[in-house]
C-alpha positions in Angstrom: -22.3 121.7 136.5 -22.6 124.0 139.5 -26.1 124.7 141.5 -26.5 128.0 140.0 -26.2 126.7 136.3 -28.7 123.9 137.3 -31.1 125.8 139.0 -31.0 128.6 136.4 -31.8 126.0 133.7 -34.1 124.5 136.0 -36.1 127.8 136.6 -36.2 128.9 132.9 -39.7 128.2 132.6 -40.7 130.0 135.9 -38.4 132.8 134.4 -40.0 132.9 131.2 -43.4 133.1 132.8 -43.4 134.9 136.2 -39.9 136.9 135.9 -40.6 138.4 132.3 -44.3 139.5 133.4 -42.7 141.0 136.6 -40.0 142.9 134.0 -42.7 144.1 131.9 -44.5 145.6 134.9 -41.4 147.4 136.2 -40.6 148.7 132.8 -44.1 150.0 132.1 -44.9 152.2 135.0 -43.5 155.9 135.5 -43.9 156.9 137.9 -44.0 153.9 140.8 -47.8 153.9 141.8 -50.5 152.1 143.6 -51.4 150.2 140.0 -48.0 148.9 139.8 -48.3 147.2 143.2 -51.6 145.7 142.5 -50.5 144.6 139.0 -47.3 142.8 140.6 -49.4 141.4 143.5 -51.6 139.6 141.1 -48.8 138.4 138.8 -47.1 136.9 141.6 -50.4 135.2 142.6 -50.7 133.8 139.4 -47.3 132.6 139.5 -48.0 130.2 142.4 -46.0 132.5 144.8 -49.4 132.4 147.1 -51.7 135.1 148.3 -50.4 135.8 151.6 -46.6 135.7 150.5 -47.6 138.0 147.3 -49.3 140.4 149.8 -46.3 140.4 152.1 -43.6 141.0 149.3 -45.9 144.2 148.1 -46.5 145.4 151.5 -42.3 145.2 152.0 -42.2 147.0 148.5 -44.5 149.8 149.2 -42.5 150.6 152.6 -39.0 150.2 151.1 -40.1 152.5 148.0 -41.2 155.1 150.3 -38.4 155.1 152.9 -35.5 154.7 150.2 -37.4 157.2 148.0 -37.2 154.8 144.6 -38.6 156.2 141.4 -37.9 153.6 138.8 -38.8 150.1 137.9 -35.0 149.0 138.2 -34.7 150.4 141.6 -38.1 148.4 142.7 -37.0 145.1 141.0 -33.6 145.1 143.2 -35.7 145.8 146.3 -38.1 142.7 145.7 -34.9 140.9 145.0 -33.6 141.9 148.7 -37.0 140.9 150.2 -37.3 137.5 148.4 -33.6 136.8 149.5 -34.8 137.7 153.0 -37.4 135.3 153.0 -35.6 132.5 151.5 -32.8 132.8 154.2 -31.9 130.1 156.6 -29.9 126.8 157.4 -31.1 124.4 154.1 -28.4 121.8 155.0 -29.0 118.2 156.0 -28.2 117.3 159.4 -26.7 114.0 159.4 -23.5 114.1 161.8 -24.5 111.1 163.8 -23.6 107.7 162.8 -25.9 106.4 161.5 -28.2 109.4 160.9 -31.8 108.6 159.9 -34.0 110.1 157.0 -37.4 109.5 156.8 -39.0 110.2 153.3 -42.8 110.9 152.9 -44.7 111.7 149.7 -48.1 110.9 147.9 -47.9 108.9 144.7 -46.8 110.4 141.6 -44.4 113.0 143.2 -41.0 111.2 142.5 -40.6 109.6 146.0 -38.8 106.5 144.9 -36.7 108.3 142.2 -35.7 111.0 144.8 -34.6 108.5 147.4 -32.5 107.0 144.6 -30.9 110.0 143.9 -30.4 111.0 147.4 -28.8 107.7 148.2 -26.4 108.6 145.1 -25.8 112.0 146.4 -24.7 110.8 149.8 -22.5 108.0 148.6 -20.6 110.4 146.2 -20.1 112.6 149.3 -18.3 109.2 150.8 -21.3 108.2 153.1 -22.2 104.4 153.5 -26.0 104.5 152.9 -28.5 102.1 153.6 -32.3 102.1 152.4 -35.3 100.7 154.2 -38.4 99.9 152.0 -41.0 100.9 154.6 -43.8 101.9 152.2 -45.0 98.6 152.2 -48.4 99.1 151.1 -48.3 100.4 147.5 -47.9 98.0 144.8 -44.6 97.6 143.4 -43.0 100.3 145.8 -40.2 97.8 146.9 -39.4 96.5 143.8 -38.9 100.3 142.2 -36.8 101.1 145.3 -34.7 97.9 144.9 -33.8 99.1 141.2 -32.9 102.6 142.4 -30.7 101.0 145.0 -29.0 99.4 142.3 -28.5 102.3 140.4 -27.2 104.4 143.4 -24.9 101.4 144.4 -26.2 101.1 147.8 -27.7 98.3 150.1 -31.4 97.8 150.9 -33.7 96.2 153.4 -37.2 95.0 152.5 -39.8 92.6 153.4 -42.8 91.4 151.7 -45.6 93.7 150.3 -48.1 94.6 153.3 -45.6 94.1 155.8 -45.6 96.3 159.0 -43.9 99.6 158.3 -42.5 100.1 161.5 -41.0 96.6 161.6 -39.1 97.3 158.4 -37.6 100.7 159.9 -36.7 98.5 162.8 -35.0 95.8 160.7 -33.3 98.6 158.6 -32.0 100.7 161.7 -30.8 97.2 163.3 -28.9 96.4 159.8 -27.6 100.0 159.7 -25.8 99.4 163.3 -24.4 96.2 162.4 -23.0 97.5 158.9 -21.7 100.8 160.1 -23.7 102.8 158.0 -23.8 106.3 158.2 -27.0 107.2 157.0 -30.2 105.0 156.7 -32.6 106.2 154.5 -36.4 104.7 155.1 -39.3 105.1 152.4 -42.4 105.7 154.0 -46.2 105.7 153.0 -47.5 109.1 152.1 -51.1 108.3 151.5 -53.5 111.2 152.5 -56.6 109.3 152.1 -57.1 108.9 155.9 -55.2 111.3 157.9 -55.4 109.5 161.1 -54.1 106.2 159.8 -51.1 108.3 158.2 -50.6 109.8 161.7 -50.8 106.5 163.5 -48.3 104.8 161.1 -45.9 107.8 161.2 -46.0 107.9 165.1 -45.5 104.1 165.2 -42.3 104.6 163.1 -41.1 107.6 165.2 -41.4 105.7 168.4 -39.2 102.8 166.8 -36.5 105.2 166.0 -36.6 107.1 169.3 -36.2 104.0 171.3 -33.9 102.2 168.7 -31.6 105.3 167.8 -32.4 107.7 170.6 -29.5 110.1 170.0 -29.5 110.0 166.3 -30.0 112.8 163.8 -33.3 112.8 162.4 -34.6 114.2 159.2 -38.2 114.2 158.1 -38.3 114.8 154.3 -41.5 115.6 152.7 -41.2 115.2 148.4 -43.3 117.6 146.7 -44.3 117.9 143.1 -43.2 121.4 142.0 -45.9 121.3 139.1 -48.8 121.1 141.3 -47.9 124.6 142.3 -50.1 125.7 145.6 -51.5 122.2 146.1 -48.0 121.2 147.1 -48.2 124.0 149.7 -51.6 122.4 151.0 -49.7 119.0 151.1 -46.9 120.3 153.0 -49.2 121.9 155.7 -51.1 118.6 155.9 -47.7 116.5 156.4 -46.4 119.2 158.8 -49.5 118.6 161.0 -48.9 114.9 160.7 -45.2 114.3 160.7 -43.2 117.2 162.0 -41.4 117.9 158.9 -37.7 119.2 159.2 -37.3 119.8 155.4 -38.9 119.7 151.9 -37.4 118.1 148.4 -39.1 119.9 145.7 -39.0 117.7 142.4 -40.0 118.5 138.7 -38.6 122.1 139.1 -37.3 121.8 135.7 -40.7 120.9 134.3 -42.8 123.7 135.3 -43.7 127.5 135.4 -44.8 127.4 138.9 -41.2 127.9 140.5 -42.8 130.7 142.8 -44.0 128.1 144.9 -40.5 127.6 146.5 -41.0 131.1 147.9 -44.7 130.5 149.2 -43.3 127.3 150.9 -40.4 128.9 152.7 -42.4 132.0 153.6 -45.8 130.5 154.6 -44.8 127.3 156.1 -41.2 128.1 157.6 -39.9 124.6 156.2 -36.6 124.6 154.7 -36.2 123.3 151.6 -33.5 120.7 151.4 -33.0 119.8 147.8 -34.5 120.3 144.4 -34.9 118.1 141.4 -34.0 119.8 138.1 -33.9 116.9 135.8 -33.8 112.9 135.4 -30.2 112.1 136.0 -28.8 111.0 139.2 -26.8 113.9 139.9 -29.9 116.0 139.3 -31.1 116.3 142.7 -29.2 119.2 144.1 -28.8 120.5 147.8 -30.8 123.7 147.9 -28.9 126.8 148.0 -31.5 129.8 149.0 -28.9 132.7 147.9 -28.2 131.2 144.4 -31.9 130.3 143.9 -32.5 133.9 144.3 -29.8 135.0 141.8 -31.1 132.4 139.4 -34.5 133.7 139.6 -33.7 137.3 138.8 -31.0 136.4 136.5 -31.8 137.4 132.7 -33.2 134.7 130.6 -30.8 133.1 128.1 -32.2 132.5 124.4 
């Protein structure tokens, strides 16, 4: 099953909520007037597109409608699709061309971080990459054992120490093992607690120093796992982690379980952080590399009954 079909199915709840309301607005206004834009803006905000992004979409719509002389709902809908497609443009690929390349994965408890790492490892292995995991989330109870289970499912090796060990030391050991074993990609699970931002920043800074010292020329991705069902809270988390860790990308999980898929647009537009993967199910192959154009096509495609 390709990305379009997977994402289309994953966006079903969002389309049934957000896009069907948008469709009704476009079908009920003759002529196109300010009331339409106000109602559309409110609908987008309620669909977790975010206030500033909803305002930006509607501002561009007003301008485009006036410039092009658009007079019907279908024309406005096509223009809106064009605007969102422009917002979503950009490189969403994973940059892992060096050997080894390093992927740090961050995320608060409950977002599906461990599961996501297992799926990402399986995804990369299926692409012919030799993958090594590092269990550097050493403070959360059972995190190491959970990651070991997912390493087994993905069929990749893992480096671990005891619970409570220094995360940077685990990263150091994982990098050394990755070099010795000829790994293509080293994926390190890291703690993502937000209860003390200074401690989090210090910990991530320490890990970063180890990586830059031990693998200064390696490609490095810093990926934040977010739960799509939390909507605008996910945007707030991303903003905090961006300040703390210098994110290179987002992995958005549980997109299939929410009507808040509009948050994808908010994250890209407000934070300018590329979404690299989306989770649209529970299976190993349900973590999909994000394709912006196909996301927009799927969002605006008719809802299949």
